[in-house]
Structures are given as C-alpha cells and as structure tokens.
C-alpha positions, 0 to 999 in steps of 0.5 A, spaced: 938 616 819 935 612 825 932 606 820 939 605 817 942 605 824 938 599 826 939 596 819 947 596 820 946 594 828 942 588 825 947 586 820 953 587 825 949 583 830 950 577 826 956 578 823 959 572 827 955 568 823 957 570 816 965 570 819 964 563 822 961 560 815 967 564 811 972 560 816 969 554 815 970 554 808 977 557 808 983 554 805 989 559 807 987 565 803 982 562 799 975 560 800 971 554 797 964 557 794 957 554 794 959 552 787 965 549 789 970 554 786 976 556 790 976 563 790 981 568 793 977 570 800 977 578 799 973 576 792 968 572 796 961 575 799 956 572 803 949 572 800 942 571 803 939 566 798 932 565 799 930 570 803 934 576 803 937 580 809 931 585 809 926 580 808 929 577 814 929 583 818 922 585 816 919 578 818 923 578 825 920 585 826 913 583 824 913 577 829 915 582 835 910 587 833 915 592 832 918 597 827 926 599 825 924 606 829 923 602 835 930 599 835 935 603 840 942 603 837 948 605 841 955 606 838 960 601 841 967 602 839 965 606 833 960 600 831 952 600 831 949 595 836 942 594 838 942 596 845 937 591 848 941 585 849 934 581 849 932 583 842 939 583 840 939 575 842 933 574 839 935 577 832 941 573 832 937 566 834 932 568 828 937 569 823 941 563 825 934 559 824 932 562 818 938 565 814 941 561 808 947 564 807 951 562 801 958 564 799 959 566 792 964 570 788 963 578 789 962 579 781 956 574 782 953 577 788 953 584 784 950 581 778 945 578 783 943 585 786 942 588 779 949 591 779 954 592 773 
C-alpha cells in the first residue's frame, strides 16, 4: 500500500501542471486536443507521451538514489501529499522538465494503455 500511496502523492504533486495545460487548451467546456480536434472537456485525458508517468517516477527515484518506499506520504484534506517539501519540489521540477503531456480523447487514451 505504501508504494501505491507514494505514486498517488507523486501524481497529485504534478496535477497543477496537467490542469494548466487543460486550461490553456480550453474553449468554454471544450478542449483542443493535440490532434487539433475539439472535444468536450470531460472526454479528454492527459497522456504522458514518450516516457510514461511510471518511467518518469523511476528515473527521478534512480537519480536521487531512493525507492518509492522511502517517500513519506501524508494525507492533507484527504489527498496524498509527499511529506518532504524539498523532495516534492524536486519532483515537480523534474516532471516539468521531462514530461511530455498530450491531451487526447479519452477513448484513444484507453486504447493506448491496452483497454477496450
């Protein structure tokens, strides 16, 4: 459970980066995808193109010489947070520098990850 909590906290730590991209591509309730389709916002997902989220996490952890089990997670207002502020900020910077976020239709995202 601790490893999953750490992943959830790492996702939450970069949620604002995803939200910013969605806002910048919004036209009312619609979002312009990377393929320039205009899709209702609730039908658009953020996708880590190139390196997937878990690969970014693994790269970050390797660079710091730590594992998921070394990340202390606290619950703030019911959300998982990385307790160590310096580590959280370092992760946010790493993600901002290395993540390539695509906005794609939800159906395409499900197919991309092997769903039906």
